[in-house]
KEZA-605678 format. One record per residue: residue in one letter; x, y, z of N, C-alpha, C in turn. Coordinates in steps of 0.001 Angstrom, whole numbers, plus 524288, in hexadecimal, padded with zeros to 5 digits. Example, Ala and Ser with C-alpha at 12.3 -4.5 7.8 and 13.67 -1.06 7.14 Angstrom:
residues 2
A833867E9C681E788300C7EE6C81E78833907F31C81E78
S832327F73681BA8835667FBDC81BE4832648001E81EBE
This chain:
residues 347
M2C9955CDBF534982C8715C924537352C9A75C4BF53514
Q2C9A15C41052F022CABD5BFD852C582D1B15BF1E52CB9
S2D4255C3FF52CEB2D9565C3E352D082DB545C2355323C
R2D82A5C3BB536BA2D9F05C16C53BC62D9895BB4453C44
T2D51F5BA02539EB2D4525B47553A182D8485B15C5377E
R2D9F65B2EE5335F2DF5C5B00552FC42E3AF5B01B53350
V2E48C5B489536C42E9625B4EB53A0E2E8355B0BF53D7F
C2E3C75B0F5540502E2CA5AD18544262E4265A718542BD
D2E1675A69F53E562E2C05A0B753C762E77C59F1553A3C
A2EB4B5A382539412F0B55A1F8538B32F39A5A0DB53DC6
E2F2765A3ED5413C2F4E25A3D5545EE2F3E259E795484B
I2EDF959CAC548A22EC74597C1549B52EFDF593045479A
Y2EFD3593C4541E32F2A358F8753EAA2F80658F7D54045
S2FAC459410541203004B593CC542E3300F959138547AE
C2FDFD5923054C002FDE859048550932FDE358A3E5506B
D2F99F5884154CE52F937582CF54CF42FDC85801D54ABB
F2FFDB58275546B73048F5801F543A33096B580B0547D3
D308D75844054B6C30DB35848354EC230DD95800C552EC
Q3097257D5C553F73087157A8D5579D309C8574A95552B
I30B27574C25500330C2656F9C54E063124556E5654EE7
P313FC56A8E551A6319BC5699B5528031CD65690154DEB
D3223956A3B54E4B3251D569C4549AE32562564B3547B1
S325A25606654B8B3263055B37549DD3225B559E0545AD
L31CDB55BDD5477731847559C9543EB3188A55CBF53E36
V31A145617753F0B31AE7564B3539B531FC7562EF53609
L3237056046538E83272755D805357C325FC558D3532D4
I3221C555F5534FB31F3A551125335931C1A5530352F89
I319E15569852F67316115587A52A5C31A6155A1652601
L31D6555CDF52708321D255E8B523B1324C3559A6520ED
N3256655630523D3328195516F5219F3245F54E5451DD2
K31FAC54E0251F5731C3054C3A51C5031AB954ED6516AA
L31BFD554615170B31BF5557A6512A331FEE5563E50F08
A325505568F510DA329725546350E8732B9E557D7509AB
D3270855899506363295E55BB8500C232BF1560C550214
I32FA3561C34FFB633331565C2500E7330DA56B1F4FFBB
R32D6C56B8C4FB6D32AC956FFA4FA6A326AC571BB4FE15
S323C256E4F4FF943202156F455032B3227C57098508A4
L326C556E9E50AB7329895701250EFD32B1E575B150E79
G32D62576E65095C32EE157C935084632ABA5802B509E0
R3268357EBD507A73218858259508B331FD7582D250E34
C3209B57E035101431F9557DD551608322B3581DB51979
S3287D581FD5179332BDE5853651A7932A2558BA2519C7
A3274958C61515CB32664591FF51563321305942451816
V31F4058F8A51ABF319C25910A51CDA31AB95940D52205
C31E8E59247524BF31F645953252A58324DC593AE52C08
K326D8596495304832C0659576532FD32CF658FD753457
R3294B58E2D537333287E5897E5396A329AC5847B535C4
L32680584EA531C0327A3580CB52E2032C485818B52B85
N32E035869C52B203337A58795528AA337FD584A652B2B
S336C1584F25305B33B67582A2532D833A7257C99533E1
L3360957A29532E23349B57451532C533679571CC52D80
V335B9574155297F33663571C3524BF33B5B56F3F52433
P3403E57266525563448E57024524F7346B756B95527AF
L341B3569AD52B2534386565B852F7A340E455FBE52CAF
V33DCE560D75287133B4255C405268133EB85577652583
Q33D66552E65259F3407E54E44524C933F0054B5A52014
D33AE854C5351E0133933549E75190B337ED54ED35143D
V33B9154E025100F33ADC5521150BF033A4054F03506D2
Y336B955121504403356554F394FE97336DD5538D4FAAD
I33A54552DF4F66933B2C5579F4F397339FA555144EDE0
K335B7557304EB55333675561C4E66D3357F55AC64E284
I338A95597C4DE3333ADA55CA54DB5B3371255CFA4D68D
D3348E5615A4D5A332FB3561854D15B3329B563454CC51
E3361E567664CD2A3384156A104C8B533DC756AB74C96C
V340A0569B24C4813461056A094C4763479056E8F4C0C8
V34AEB572954C2FE34CB4576434BE65352AB576554BF02
T355405762C4B9B735AC0576454B9BD35CAA57BC94B9DB
I3613957CA04BCBC3634F581E94BD043660C583A44B859
N3679F580684B4F43699C582394B09B366195838B4AC09
G360CC583824ACBD35D7E5852F4A98B35C80581B14A4B8
D35E9657D3C4A42935E4D5797E4A0BD358285783D4A05F
N3563F5775F49BD43511B574FC49AAD350DF570EF49739
D3520D56C83499D33523C567664970934C7F565EB49583
E34BB3562A8490E93469C560DE4903C343C555E7E49493
S3466F55B4D496F5344D2558F249BF8349435585249F72
P3499B55B114A3CE34DB355A3A4A85B34D7F555064A9FF
Y34913551FC4AA193490754D544AC7C349F6548524A8DF
C34A50548BD4A48B34A88545264A0D034E8D5440D49CAD
S351B853FD749D443556753EE9498C93558253926498A7
S35303537384939E350E2532114935D3554C52DBA494B3
H352D852B6B4984235654526CA49B7835B535284D49D76
K35B9652DB449ED635FA7530994A27335D475326E4A74E
P36045531F54AB6635EB25359B4B03035D5253B474AEDD
R359BE53DBD4B09F358185422E4AFA635B18546A14B19C
N35B8354AC54AF3035F7254F894B0D535D6C551904B537
I3587F551004B7683574D552644BC6935AA954FE34C0A8
I35C7854B084C03035F8C5488C4C479364FD54A914C458
S3675054A084BF7D36CB854A464BEF836EF85500C4C01B
N36ABD5535F4BE9436CA5559354C0843692955B934C422
I366405592D4C7A23632A55AFD4CB423661E55EFA4CFC7
L36B0F55E764D0BB36D275624B4D35B36E5A567ED4D141
K36D1C568444CC4236D5456D1D4C9923675156F3C4C893
Y363C656D574CB7A35EF256F7B4CA7F35D0E572A34CFB1
M3590D575F04CE1F3568B579184D1D83511C577814D3DB
F34F815774A4D8BC34AC3575454DA49347A557A384DC03
F346E857E4A4D91834419582C24D9D833F45581CC4DCD8
S33B4A57EAA4DA4B3360557E154DCF83366557B464E1DD
L33A70577D64E27A33B00575A34E7A933C87578424EC35
M33F7F57CC14EA9A340F257F1A4EF3733E39584554F0A8
K33B1C585F14EDB83377C58AF74EEB63350758B0B4F3C1
P332DA587064F5A632FF75877C4FB05333D1588B84FF8A
F33957586E44FEA333CF7587D6502CA33EEB58D995027C
H33E0D5911E4FF0633F34595AC4FF0D33E595995F5042E
N33A535974350695337B559A7750BB03393A5978451086
M33D26592A450EA533E2F58FE15142934288592A951781
R341DA593B551B76346AD5972451F6534936593DA52330
N34D4E595EF524CD34F4E593D1529D034BF15950152DF2
S34C37591A85322E34957591FE536E334BC659605539D0
N34F3A59934539113517B59DCC53BE934F9D5A29D539FB
N34C1D5A24A535943493F5A6B05344F34C8E5AA65530AA
T350FE5A8B052F9A354295ABDD52C78351BD5AB4052657
N354445AF1E5232D351D15AF3151D8E3542D5AB3651A4E
K357FC5A74251C6135AA95A3895196E3571759F0B518E8
T356A359D975138A353075993D51196355375946651416
L351ED590F55161B353CA58C31517D6355E858856512E6
L353A7588A050E5C3555E58643509A03578958A77505A0
P35B3B58A135036935E0C58E394FFC0359C358F4F4FC05
Q359DD594724FA41357C3596F24F5623595E592D64F0AE
V35624591464EE053574358DF64EA4B3579658FC14E4B4
S35C8C58F624E26435CD5591424DC9135EDE58C454D9BA
Q36207589964DCDE3648F583BF4D9F2364FD5800F4DEA2
S3605257E964E01A35F1D57A9B4E441360155750E4E21A
T36283572114E665362A956C0C4E58D3607D56A6E4E9E5
L35EEE564D04E95135C06562034EDAB35E60562AE4F30B
D363C2562894F401365D3563174F8EA3645B568644FA56
Q364CC56CA64F7AA3631D571DE4F9D435D71572394FACB
V35AA156F454F800354E256F814FA853532F56D904FF8B
L3573D56A385017D3569E567525064435A4F5697B50A0F
K35D3D56E61508BD3617456FDF50C4F360DD56FA7511CE
N35C32571EE5130A35B035743251812357885707051B57
F3564A56B7E518CA3530B5677551B413570A5641D51E3C
H35771564AB5234A35BB1561655261B35A3C55C7E52900
H3552155B75527F83531B556D952B2B35041552DA52722
I35098552875222A34EC754ED151E823508E5497451F76
Q34BFB5468751FC934CE2540645208934B6A53DE451B8F
N3483053F43518843458D53CAA514B53447E5400050F6F
L3474953FA450CB53476B54300507F73453B5407F502AA
W341A5542234FFF734010540B94FAA33404A5456C4F707
I3430E5439D4F1C1343BC5464D4EE28341B6544CE4E962
E33E50547954E6A033B29545C14E1BF33CF5549944DCAA
L33F89546E24D9413402754A9B4D47933BC754AB34D0F4
P33B5B54EC24CD2A336DA54EFA4CACF335CE54B6E4C613
A33A01548844C4F83392A544424C07433D0253FF94C0AC
A33C2C53C944BEE633F91537324BE8B344F15387E4BC5F
D3491F536474BDDF34E825370A4BC0B34FA5534DD4B650
V34C9152FEE4B53F34E6152D094B0DD349BE52D964AC69
C34B1D52FA84A7F03461D52F874A45D3456C52A1B4A177
T340E85287E4A12D33FF35239449E5C33BE35242B49989
E33B9F52130496473375852119492283322E520C0494A0
D32E8952316491BE328E4521E4492C4327A851BD2493D0
G3259451AE6497DE323465156E49889326CE5130349CDC
V32BFA514A049CEE32FDE5115D49F6B32F45513214A50B
V3300250EE24A8A5330A05104D4AE693354F50F424B047
L3372C512B54B38A33D2C512994B5F033CCF514A94BB2A
K33D84510F74BEDC33E075126E4C4E83427850FF04C780
W3446E514224CB5D349A6511AB4CDCC349D85139B4D457
K34C415117B4D6CD34CB35121E4DB97352C75117B4DD91
A35478514514E07235A37513464E1C235B11515C14E88D
E35EAE512F94EA293609D513D64EFC136628515C44EFD7
F3678F5194B4F2A136C7851B3A4F2E536D9D51BA74F818
G372D851AD04F8703769251CE74FD76379CF520CF4FBD0
S37F0251FD24FC4D382ED522A44FA0338277522124F41C
T380FC51DE74F2BF3813C51C834ECB537BEA5187C4EBF8
L37B6C517014E79E376E0513724E6493772150EA44E8F4
Q3733D50CA24EC70371E1507B54EE8136F26504334EBC5
N36A1F5061F4EA0C366D3502854E72D36453506094E252
C361D2503AE4DE9035EDB505684DB1D35C30501CE4D81B
V35755503804D6DD353DC4FF974D419351975022F4CFBD
I350A0501214CB3E34E54502FF4C72D34AB84FFF54C4C2
L345A25010A4C4253410E4FF0E4C1983401E501A04BC69
G33F744FE704B81E33E8C500F84B31233B814FE2D4AF48
G338095006C4AC7C334484FD634A8A23349F500224A3B4
T3349C4FE5749ED5334FC5004849A4C32F2C502E249872
Q32B625009A49AF7325A150218499253229D500AB49DD4
I31E9F5042349FA231A5B5032A4A3C031581503404A000
D312104FEFD4A1BF30D464FDF149F73309D04FDE04A3C4
W3053D5018C4A37F301AF502584A6B72FD004FE8D4A718
K2FCEA4FB594A1FD2F8A54F6B54A1722FC1E4F29749EE4
P2FF3B4F05C4A262301214EB9B4A03C2FE8A4E68E49E9F
V300614E3B449ACB2FDC34DF0C499792FE7C4DAB949E52
T2F9AF4DA354A10C2FADD4D6B84A4E92FC604D1A54A4D8
E2FC2E4CEC549FFB2FD244C9E449EAA302EC4C95149E50
Q305994CE4549DEF30B8E4CDB749C4830EB44CC684A1D2
G30C714CF594A50E30DD84CEA84AAF13139B4CEEC4AB20
L3161F4CBE54AEA431C1B4CAE94AF8A31E044C6A64AC53
L321F34C8B94A883324304C5344A4C2327D54C2014A71F
E328E64BCE24A50D32C154B91D4A7A33325B4BB1D4A6D6
D334B94B9E64AB4F33A114BC954AC0C33D324B9674A870
N33E3C4BA584A3DE341E84B8214A002347504BB084A000
G347B04BEA64A37A34CB74C2AF4A37834C3E4C68949F4D
I350544C93949F00350AC4CD4949B753502F4CC4B495BA
P34CD94CD8D492BC34D194CBAC48CFF351EF4CDD048A8B
E353B74CC114865B358084CDCB483483565E4D34C4804C
S352794D51647F92350E84D94247D6E3524A4DDA7480A5
F3518F4DCCC4863C353A24E0CA48A0F358BF4E35C48924
Y35C144E07748841361524E24548666362214E4C4481A3
T35ECA4E29947DAA35FF54E53E477B935B904EA464764E
N358234EAA04799D3540D4EF1A47845354624F41B47C18
G358EE4F40B47E30359984F8564812B357DE4F78148707
G355C04F3A24881F3536D4F2BA48DE43577F4F3314921F
L35B7D4F0D34919935FA44F14349590361F14F60649674
K3627D4F91549164364B24FDB8490FD360DD5021D4947D
L35B945013A4935F358585050B495FE358D55040049CCA
R359724FF7D49DE5359EC4FEAD4A3BF35E6C500E44A616
V362AF500A14A2B2367D3503914A4BD3672E508954A501
V363E850AAB4A16C3630E511964A1BE35F57512164A65F
W35C1D50EF04A78C358FF50F684ACBC35BF550F3A4B069
T35F4C50B694B1143623450B694B50B3660450F014B650
I3696F5104E4B2C836C865150C4B3FA36A385195A4B427
S3659851BAC4B1AC3639251FC44B2FC36128520654B85A
S35F6F51B9D4B9DE35C8251BC24BED53617151CCD4C2F7
L3658551A7E4C217369F751A4E4C66336C2551FFB4C64E
I36CAD522F74C19C36E5E5285B4C14036AEF52BD84C415
A365B452AAE4C31D3620552E314C64F3626B52D994CB5B
A362AE5291A4CE01362C85277C4D381367B4529D24D5BB
S36C2A529344D3783715652B314D53B371FE530844D4EC
T36F11533B64D16F36EB0539554D1CD36C0553C104D626
R36749539194D712363F653AFC4DB6B366D4539FD4E0F3
H3696A536064E0F736DBC534754E5CA37109539334E61D
Y373E853A974E245377B753E8B4E252374DD543DC4E41A
L37087544434E22C36DC8549A04E37236CE954A1B4E992
L36C8C5450E4EC2036B34545A54F19436F535470F4F4E3
E37403545FC4F2FB378E3546C24F64F378FC54C174FA12
P3783B550574F861377DD554E94FB7237370554964FFBD
I36F28552AE4FE1F36AAE552DC5016436C0A54E97505E2
I36DDD54A6D505EB36EFB5460A508CF3737C5482050BF1
R3777B54B3750A9337BA854C8850CC1379835512A510F6
D3763C5541150FEE37386558B7513A936F9F5570A516A3
H36DB8552CE515833697C550B451915369F054C3351C06
P36C3C54B9651FCD36E06546D2522AF369CD54460524DB
T3654E5469D525A3360D5544255278C35DA9540FD5240D
L35F4C540ED51EF135BAB53E4751AE935C395383451C93
K35739535D151C65356DA52FB751D26354B552D1E5182C
T3526A530025154E3501F52DC650FD734F96531CD50B99
V351B7530125067B351B5533685025634F735309D4FE13
V34ACE533544FB303488D530E44F6C4348D8534844F2C2
F34ADD532DC4EE0F34BAA536484E98B349A2534744E54E
T344A2537164E39734105534304DEF633F93537D94DADB
D33BFA536D34D7C633AF553A174D35C334BC539744D371
A332B253E9F4D09932CC253DE84D00032AA153A7E4CC60
D32D9F5381A4C92232B91533EE4C5E232BA252E8F4C8A2
G32E7B52E484CD4F32E43529164CFBE3326B525454CD7C
Q33683527444CA4A33A01523474C76833EB5521784CA1B
G341155257F4CD9034595523A24D0C1345565257B4D61C
T34749522084D9D1347475238C4DED034C515227C4E14D
L34F65525E24E3C1353D5526754E6413528D525EB4EC0E
S354A9522304EECB3539E521D54F4EC357D3520EC4F8E5
M3580F5237B4FCFF35C79522F0500D0359FB5226C50654
S35B8851EB95093F359CE51D9050E9635E1852058511FA
G35CE551FFC51711360F15221751A5E365B15205951A64
E3661E51A59519F736BD25186B51A4236DEA5191E514B7
Q36B5851A3E5111B36E6F51C2750C2036F2A5222F50C07
L36D92523F650E8D36E87529F450F52373C452AD651294
R373D852786516553785C5271B519F037D525253951713
E37D1752205513953808251F715102A382005241150D1B
F37E835276C50A9E3801552AAD5071D382DA52FB850955
K3826A5311550E5638519534D05113F38A71532AA51235
E38B0D52D6B5130938FF152BCF515D93940952A725115B
K39265528FE50C273959A52782507AE394D452C3D50327
P3994B52D765019439976530ED4FD9F3974452F8D4F858
L39371533E64F5C73905D532F34F1183947D531F04ED11
A392FE52DA24E9EB396D452D774E4F13938652F144E0FC
A39557533BE4DF053930D536AF4DAE4394975349A4D560
S39193534DA4D1D63930B532D74CC15396545377E4CA36
A39A8B535E14C70339E4353A164C4EF39BFB53CF44C05A
S3978753ABD4BDEF3954753D174B8FF391D8540444BA6D
S38DE6540D14BF2D389615437A4BFB3388A8543EA4C5F1
K384B65474F4C6AB3835A547F94CC1A37FDA543164CE14
R3815E53F364CF9537E6953A334D0DE3821D537344D3BF
T38029533734D7BD3833C52F534DA553854152BC74D61D
Q3898D52A304D6A638B74525354D352388BE5204B4D486
V3870051D814D0373847A519174D17B388C0514694D171
P388125113D4D5BD38C5A50DB74D60D38BBE508974D2BB
A3901F5053D4D1BD38F0D500AD4CEFE38B594FCE24D157
S388734FACA4CE5A382FE4F95B4D077381634F3564CDDF
N37F624F04F4D0D337D2C4EAF34CE1A376D34ECD34CDD6
M3757B4EAF44C93D36FA44EAC54C84636D034E6174C656
K368754E5C34C86D364B64E0C54C74F360B84E2FA4C39E
L3601A4E0F54BEE335B194E2664BBDA357C74DE194BA99
R353374DF564BB0E34EB54DB884B9C634AA64DDE44B618
Y349684DADB4B28B345D04DC324AE64341454D90C4ACEC
A33D004DB934AC28338814D90A4AABB3363F4DB904A564
P3346C4D95D4A0E3332BB4DABE49C9C32D344DDF949DED
Y32AD44DC084A195325DF4DE4B4A370323F94DD664A8A4
L321AA4E1164AAB231F934DFCA4B0A1319A94E1F14B05F
E316BB4DECC4B258311834E0E84B476311954E2B84BA40
L310694E77D4BA7330FE84E9364BFFB30AB54EAD14C218
P30A7F4EBE64C7B4306144EE454C969303254F2F64C723
E2FEC14F4684C7F42FCD94F9D14C61E2FC684F9D34C08F
G2FBBB4F5164BD802FA9B4F53D4B86B300274F7164B503
I304894F5FA4B69C3095C4F7CC4B41630CC54F3404B1F2
G30E574F40E4ADA3311B14F0284AA86317154F27E4A9ED
M31B7A4F0BC4AA41320C44F29A4A988323A74EF6D4A5E8
Q325164F1FC4A12A327624EF4149DF632DF24F02849EDB
G331624EC1C49D133369F4ED7249E793387A4EE404A3FE
A335D94EBF94A77D336C84EC444AD3433C374EBA64AEC8
T33F1B4EE824B149344484EDE04B1A3344EB4EFE84B840
L3486D4ECAD4BAE5349334EE414BFF234FAD4EE154C0D9
V352A44F16B4C2A33579E4F1F74C37D358FA4F3624C876
A35AFF4F0544CB9835D2E4F0C84D0F1362674F1934D11E
I364554F61F4D35C36A734F7954D2D336BBF4F8784D8BE
K370984F5FC4DA26373054F6474DE54378EE4F5FA4DDB8
P37BFE4FA684E0C33817A4FAC24DFE7383C74F58A4E0E9
S388004F5504DD7038B664EFCE4DDEE38F124F08A4E2BD
G391944EBE34E458395154EC304E7E2392A94EAF14ED4D
E3964F4EA3B4F156394744E7BE4F704391C94EBEE4F986
G3949F4F1064F8AF392A64F4F44FC1A38E204F8534F9A3
S38AB94F5C24F681386444F7594F4ED381874F99C4F8EF
G381A24F6064FD7337E6B4F8E550240379AF4F61F50330
T376A74F3A24FE843718D4F1C950088371014EBDA4FF45
S36E4F4E930501C736E144E38E5020736A7D4E2134FCF9
K36AA54DCA44FBC2366E34DABD4F6C4362204DBF94F8E8
K360894DB464FDA435AE94DAAF4FFDE3594E4E1634FFA5
E35C9A4E4C65013C35B8F4E9BF500C335A074EB3F4FB0B
V35DD44EA0F4F79435D2C4EBB64F1B5357404E97B4F001
E356834E4C24F0B5351CE4E1DD4EFA734D734E5584F1F8
A34CC34E6BE4F63A3492C4E9854F880348C24EF9A4F688
F34C914F1E74F4F434CA64F6934F2CC34A264F65B4ECE6
V34BEF4F2794E99C349754F2134E4D1343AE4F0764E4C5
S341024ECC64E8DA33C5C4EC0A4E8FD338DD4F04C4EB2C
G33B7E4F3E74EE573386D4F8534EF98339094FD6D4ED44
A33B8F4FD774E8DE33D7F501A44E639338C7505EB4E3AB
F3351E502E54E21333097505124DE4232B4B503844E158
D32716506714E03332224505424E2B931E43503974DD9D
G31942502564DE98314FB500D94DBA8316D04FC904D798
P315C54FD6D4D2DF3166B4F9624CF0431BB74F8C04CDA6
F31EF04FCD74CEE0324F34FBFB4CE14327314F8D94D208
K324E54F85F4D6E5327184F4934DAA43254E4EF204D8BA
A3214C4EE4C4D64831F834E8D04D463322FD4E7904CFCA
A325634EB8C4CCFC328FB4EA5F4C87C32DDA4E8494CB45
V330164EB044CF4A334E14E9454D0A0334654E3E54D3C1
K330414E35A4D66C32E924DDAC4D92A32F494D9074D4F3
T32CFF4DA514D09D32D1C4D6A54CC5D333454D6484C9FA
L3354D4DA054C8A63397D4DA564C6AE33E394D79B4C901
V33E384D8024CEBF342724D5DE4D19F342824CFF74D17F
K33DAF4CD1D4CF6833DCA4C7CF4CECC33FDD4C5FF4C9F2
R3414D4CA324C5E1342034C8234C099348A44C7894C0E3
R34A1A4C55C4BC6E34F1A4C37B4BB75353164C8544BC71
T357784C7FB4BEEC35AB14CC254C04E35F654CC1D4BD59
Y360D64D17F4BBC7365DA4D1874B7B4369304D5C14BAF9
L36DF34D3E84BBEA3726E4D67E4BE74375C54DA2D4BA93
L3760F4DE974BC89378CA4E2DC4B98737C9B4E5014BDB2
E381404E7404BB403850C4EAE34BD603850C4EFB74BB39
M385E94F3854BED0386304F8B34BC2B38ADC4FBF84BF23
N38EA14FE2D4BBAD3928E501DE4BE46390955067E4C044
G393615087D4C4243917E50DA74C6CC392335118E4C315
F39010516354C39C38F6A51A504C05638E5C51FA04C30C
C-alpha cells in the first residue's frame, strides 16, 4: 500500500510540473543562473534537460583551479605585486568540479551524445559551448589577480570594447578600522616630496600596471566566449575577493566583434593602448563605516588619442560609480583633490 501511495504521489507531482509553462520554468532557471545548479537541474528530467540550454542569465563561479601540468606552486594565486598565475595561465586550467553536473546533460533528440563535452581539459568557452541564448554572463574567479601586502587595499574596475576604454584604480597603503576622528581629511597641499623618495610613486605604478595586466588578461580570455555567443548583452568578470571587475555592455560587445582584438606579443592578454592617467592622492581619508584609509590614491586611465571613444562626462560618471560603500565615498573625496597628469606607453 505504501509503495502504491508513493507511485501515485510521484505521478501527481509529475502532472503538476508538466502543467507549468516553459516560459515560467525558464524564468525560474534564469533566476537560478548558477551554472552548477543548472547542471544539476538538467539531470532531473528530460524536460529540464531541454530547457537549461535556453537560459539567458548564467553565473560561473570558479571555486577550484587545477593545473594540467601537475605543478604545485606554493600559491598559484599569489606573486607579490604581480598578477597571479591563475589569470596569465587560465587557458591551461581544468575546471573539473565546475563541469561535473553537466555530464548528465543530453541533447534533446535523446541520443547518447552529451550536450557539453566530457571535460578533461576544459576552458571557459567549452563550459558554455552549448548555451546559445545567453544574454547576461557573470564569471567569478576564486581569488584576486594582484597580491598586496597585509592591510593594503587595492580595487579596480575596467571597461573594454575591442580594447581598453576606461579603467579606475583605488588604493590605500593601510586601512584603519578605528580611525582617529580628529585627523579627518588633511588639507590638500599636493603630493609630499617623500612620496617620490620613499617608494610611494613606485608602489602606485606597480598597482596600476598589475591591475591593467589583470584586466587585459581577463578581456583576452573572453574572446572565444563573445565570438561564440552573439546574443550576449552584458559581461561581468570579477573575483571572490572583490578586487577587480571587468565589464562590457552591449555596445562594447558589438565593437569587440567588429574590430580585431590586438593581443600582446609577450603573453595571452589584450594589448593595453597608450593612455593618459589622472592621479589624485590624499595622505589620509576618514570614510563612512568607521574606516580610515592611509595613502589613498585614485588613478583614472583613459586611452589617449581622438578615437578613445568616451566623453569626459562619461568618464567622470564611470569613475564616480565604480565602487560601492565606503570606497565610493573615497572616490567622491579624491576627485576633488589636486590632479596630476601622467602618460603611459602601450604595452
